[in-house]
N, C-alpha and C positions, 0 to 999 in steps of 0.2 A: 538279088544276090541269091546263089545257091545254098542249099540246107546245110553243105559241109563247109562252106567257105569261112575261114577265119579272119575275122575283121579286127585290126588293131585296135586297143581301147584307149582312149586319151591321147591319140596319135599327135595332135597339135601341141597340146601341154608337154608331151615327152620330149618333142622336137627342140622347143623352146627351153625347158629344162635342161637339156643336154648341153644348150649352148654350143652349138656345134661349130667347131673350126674346120674350114675347109681342108686342111692338111693335118687334121687332129687324127688319133687312135682311139677307137671306140670298141667297147664289147657288149654284145646282146647275150646276157647270162642265161638266156631262156629263148632261144631262137623260135621254138614252135614251127609254125608255117612261114615265118618270115616277114610278117607284116610290117613290123617296126624296122627289121633290118633293111629292107627294100628302099624305106622313104630315108633312112639315115644314109645310104649310100648315095642317094641323089644329092646330098648337100656336101659331099666330099670330092675333092679334086683328085688328080692323078696320084698324088702323094699320101691320100688318106688312106686310113687302114680301119676295117672292121672285122672284128672276131666274132663268129657266133659259137655257142656252147648250147648243146642238147643231148640228154641221154636216151631220147625216144628214138630208135632205130627207123620208124615210120617217118618220122620228122626228117630225118637225116635223108633218107630215100625220096622224099618229095621236093627236096631243093631244086627249082628251076635251074635250067642249063644257064640262062643268062646270068645267075649267081655263081654258079660253079666255074664259068669261064671268066668271072670279073677278076682281074689279078688284085684288087684291092680287099678281096673278100676270102676269107677262111672259115670253114665251119669245122668244128671239134665235135666229135662224139664222145661224151663224157659228163660227169657231174660238176653242176656250178660250184659245189663245195670245193672242187678242185682248182678253182679260179687262180691262186697264187702262183701253183705249180705250173699250169699252162703258161701263165704270164712270164714266168722266170725262163722256162725253156725257150721263149721266143725273145729273151733279153729285153723285156719290155717294162721290167719291175720300175714303178715310179713313173712311168712315162705315158700312163693312160689318161685320155682327156674325159672319158666318159663312160660309165657303167650304166646299163638297163637292165632289171631283174622284174619280169612280168610273172607274177604267180598264179595265174590263170590257166585253167585247163582249157586247152584249145577246141574249137569247135569240132575238127576232125576226131579227136580223142572220144568226145562225148557222143559223136554221131556214130561212130563205128561200134556195133554193138559186141562184137568179139574182145573189145578191149576192156568190157565190164564196168566202165566209169559211171554209167547212166542207169538209173533204175527204169527210166521211161522207155527203154529198149533192152528185150530180155537176151541175155547172152551168157557166156562163160564168166564167172565170178573172178576176175584177175585183177583189174585197177593198178596194175604196175605200169610206171612210166617208162622202165625199161623191162620189157618181158624176158630178157636173157639173164636176169639177176633177181636177187631175192625171192620171197614168196608170195604167192598168189593170195587175193583176198579171201579165196575159199579155204585153203591152206591155214590161214590166221584164224578164220573163224572156226575152223575145226579143232584148234589147239589150244586158243586163248581160254583162260579161266574166266568164270562168271565176274569175279572182281576186277580181273584185266579189262575186261569187256566195258563194263561200266566205268571204269575210270577213263578208257580212251573216249567213250561216249561224251563224258563230261568234260574231259580237258580238251580234246580237239575238235568236238562238235558243238560243245556248249549245250547239250542236249538235256532239257528238263526229265525226259522220261528215260533216262540212262539206265536206270535198275531195272524197270519193266522190260526194256527192250533186251538188255543181256540176260535176264533171267528165260525171256521167250526164246531168243536164240539157243540157249543151252538145253532147253526142254525140246526144241524142235531137232537139234541133231542128234538127240538120243535114238531117233527113229529112222532120220534119214540125213545124209550127208547133204549140206546146201552148196550145191554147185553153180548156181546161176543166179542173174542179177533179180530175176522175177520172184524166184523162191524167197531171197532174203528181204526184198521189198514188202512182199506179202505177211511175212512174219512180223516185221517191224510195225505195219500197219495196222495189224492186229492186235500187238502190244500197247499202241497208243489209244487211250479213251476217245472214243467217238465224238463225245461232246467237247473235247480240247482240239480236235483236228483243225488244222486251217485249212480255209477253202483256197488260199493262195499258194500254199507250199505244201508240198507232199510230205507226208509224214516220216519218210525215210530220207529227206534230204539232209538232214544233219549227222544222221548216223552213218549214211555212205560217205560223206565229207569226212568224218572221223576215221574211218577205216582206211580211206585213200592216204591220208595225212600220215597216219601211222605206218603202213606197210612201205611207204616211199621215203619216209625219213625227212619230210618237207619242212618241217621247222628247223631240224639240225641243218639242212641243206642251207635254209635262209640265214640262219646264224652264222654258218660259215662263212658264206658270201659276203656278209655285211662286214664283219670283221676283218676279213682278208682286202676289203675294197680299201681300207685305210693305206695298206701297204701298197698296192697297185697304182692308185690315182696318183698323178702329178698334182703340184699345187695348183688350185683353181680348178681342178677336174671334179666333174658332178656325177653323184650318185642318185639316179632316179630309181623308185622302187613302186611298182602298182600291186596292190594287194585287193584280195575281194572278200575278206571276212575280219572280223574285229581281232581275232586272235593274232594273224599276220601283222595288221595295221598296229596294233598296240608294240609288237617288238620292234618294227621298223621305227616308230615314233620315239619308243624308248632309247632305241640305239642313237638314232640322230642327236637326240637331246642330250644323252650321257657324252656323246663325243663332241659336242659342241659348247660343254661346261668344263672347267678345271675340277680336280677332285675336292672334297669339301675342305679339306684340311688347308687348302690354298687359296680359298676364295677369300678375296678381299685383300690379299697379301700384295704388296708393292712389286716383289718380284716372283716369279715362279719358273722353276727349271724347266728347260725345253722339253725333257720327256713327259711333263705334266701339264703342259700348255694343251688347250682344246685342239683336238685334230680336225675337225669339221666345223662348219656352221650351217645353220637351218636355212634354207632359202625359202622363203614365203611360207604360207598355210597349205594345208591339206588340199588337193585338189580332186574334185569329182567332176563326172560327166554332166554336161548342159542336158535340158530337156529334148533339144534336136538330136543330139548323139543317142540317147536313151531310145528315142523312136527309131533310129535307123539301126540300134544294135543294142538288144535287150541285155547282153552280157555286161555292158558298160555300167548298168544301173546300180552295181554295189561295188564298182572299182574306187580305189583310193590311191592317189598318187602323192607320195612324200619326196622331196628333193634336198640333198646335202651337199656341201661343196668342201673340199679338202682343202684345210689351211696350211 
């Protein structure tokens, strides 16, 4: 496996979770490098449909000709939060058999230093999923107040040393604009007490995650996709979501749980108005990677797959 090859995580459980019908209609809401999409297509006949969505222009440009020439497949450049609009434009509202949302950052994104996602490779501090919109991580760091930075690190990174890191960044930027991943990583590392640094995880891991989530609106994207899934899925259609950290996983778990139960005021009642009946049901328990998969693909070690089905 090459260093920048993106291996789809939990592939077997995803294909099983989607319960693919040969002539069904499916959406890969985070196309990435198309690993999951290629495998989904293998299970569809000539009447099947697969729609991919991604806001990363490099992901769009990397699509192999075998996919672009496949009449069953269409790739849309856009945000997953616009799922409902894309589906309505194709007159497929309520006709989708399966939705996949893989929240991981792709290996090529991490490997390309110019994207600025990784502290392991020095490059411009960007981190935008779509470099043509929004503000870069460098601009965000330059303009955010200390309290805002501390809040971001705590909320999106669950960072224990959020206050120290925010203070160190604000001190450092008074003398020099923070423009590279190496600069930021060094500042964060210096802010975390040496005695509590993990030998397994770089001190900048959680802070980099928090900044990426904040500037890309990742949790807002996830929330919009989840709630719109209820409108686009047909009865019996499946929702599969792969998350990579506890913040995302809690959101997905809470959403499926809430959609799988009636409002509290109707619980135990013999009759419930249709609009208040559960819209989904939970399929199985959370799924994690096997030891064998983790050995083959380290990215899968923190992956969590949850599945819901439209009622």
